[in-house]
N, C-alpha and C positions, 0 to 999 in steps of 0.2 A: 570461416565463421568465428574465429577467436575474438576479434574486436566486438562482434555482435554479442558473443557470450559474456564478455566482460561487462558491457553495458547492461545486458540482461541480469547479470549477477548484482549489479548496483540496484536495479529495480526490484529484484527478488528479495534482496537483503532489506530494502525499505519496506516491502510488503510484509515481510516477516515481523516487523515491528508491531504489526497488528496482533500477532499471536502473543507477543510479549505483553502488550497492553491488556489483552484478554486475561492472561495469567495474573499479572500484577493487580489489575482492577478486581478480579475475583478474590484474590488473597486479601486485599485491602478491605473488601466488603464482607466476606464470609469469615475469615479467620481473625483479622485484626480489628474489625468494626470501625476502621478509619473513615469510611464513607459517612457513617453516622455522625461523626464529629463535624465533617464538612457540611452535611445537611443542616445541622443545628447552628452552624456559624453564619455570619453575614455574607460569606462568599457565595457566589452563585455557582451553579454546576459547570458553567463554561470554563471557569478558572480551574476547577478540579480536573475536568477532562483534559484541558490543555496541559496541566501539570503532569498527568499520567502519560500523555503522549510524548511530551518533551523529555521527560525523564527516561523514556525508552529510546529516544533518538540519540541521546548522548552516547550510550555504549555501542551504537551502530556506526557512529561517525568515523572511528578509526578504520573500519572495514571499507566504508564508502570512500574515504580519502585514499586508502591503499589501492582500491580498485580504480579510482580516478587517475592515479599515477600510472598504473599499469595500462589503462586505456590510452593515456597520452603517449606512452612509449610504443604501443603496438599500432597506433593509427594517428593520423593527423586530425585534430579536432579544431574546428573553427570556433570563434567566439560565440557565434549563433548556436553552434552545436552544444557548447557548454551551457549556455543559457537555457536551451530547450531541455537538456538533461537535468539541470537543476530544477527547473519548473516542474518537470514530470516527477522527479523524486519528491519534491514538496507536495505535489498533488496526491501521489500514491501514499505518502506518509499520513497526510490528513485523513484521507478516505479510509484506509485500512486500520488506522488507529481508532477511528470512530466506530468502525464495524467491530473490532475486537472488544472495545469497551461496551458497546451496546449488547453484544452477545453475552458478555460476562455478566451483565446485569440480570440475565434470565437464568443463569446457572444457580442451582440450589446447593450443590455439594462440591467440595474440593476435588472429588474423584472425577467429576465431569470436565474439569478444566483441560487436562492434558489431551484426552481423545477428541474433544470438540475442537479445541484450538488447532491441533495438528491436522485434523481432517479438513477443516474449512480452509486454512491458509495453504496447506500443501496442495490441495486440489486447485485452488485458485491460481497458485503459482505455476503448476504444471500445465494447466489447460491454457493459460495465456502464453502467447509466443514470445517469451522473454529470452530464451536461449536458442531459438531457431526462427527462420523466416515463416511467416504465416502460410505462405504458398505451399509448404511441404505437407501441411495437414490434409487429411482426406476432407472432401467437401462438407460432410456432415459435422465434423469436429470444427472445421473452419467457421461454420455458421454459429456453432455454440460458443466458440472463442469470442465472437463479436458481441456477445452479451456481457463480457467481463471488462471492467474499466482498465485493468492493467494491459489489455490488448492494445488499446488506443495509445497508452503511454509508450508501450514497446514500439508500435508502428511509428509514432511520432519521433522517438529517439533514433530508431533505425534510419528513418528518412533524413533527419537533420544531420546525422553523422555520415551519411552517404553509404549506409550499409543495407539499404532497402529502397523500395520505390520512393522517390523524393520529389515528385511534382508538387508545385506550390498548391494546387488544388487538393492533392492527397494530404499534404501536411495541414492545410487549413481544415479539411474535413476531419482528420484525426484529432486535431486540437479541439474542434467544436464538440466532437463526440466524447472526448475525454472530459471536458468541462460538464457536458450534459450528464454523462453517466456518473460523474463524481457528485454532481448536485442531487441526482436521484438517490445515489447511495447514502449521502449525508442526511437527506430527508428521511429515508428508511431507517437509518441508524438512530436518528433523533427520536423517531416514533417508537422504535423498539426499546430504547434506553429507559430504564426505570431509575430515577433519582432517589425516590423514597421507597422503602419496602411497603408492600401492600399487606 
């Protein structure tokens, strides 16, 4: 399971960027009032959101690179495998950063940031089969895991790296469900996000 766990650690590290985005965005809005400056500026909220997300990707990059090197050492990864892994990391980064920023816009106090962020992102990371095959979960938990977008990223990466079921139909279905669940998650995050204080 070690190669699977290394690939899972890459996805989990990327998913945790959402928790960092939640913390930073809440501090920028609640403590520093930085978001108010952007609201008053000619920049739109998309640039602000991308800036918060990208600024949190930068400190995660060394860990992702180190894990990529470890993955290359412990298992043979094809070019297609690397491309799928990169696409899944990018998708998870966009989705979970959006979720973190959206949730942060609903927090009213700095005291809420730590418990809310840790609860949300730890649960999402543990329930998705990032570190283990989906097949070892009990049937009820397996069905619940299918509701989480990171599950499809994990299944897609595991299949592309030869660490799990890898039929072309399975990979196409996992890719389609990842895109669909990401789109639904982004729409929900956009709806939840408050750019201006009410």
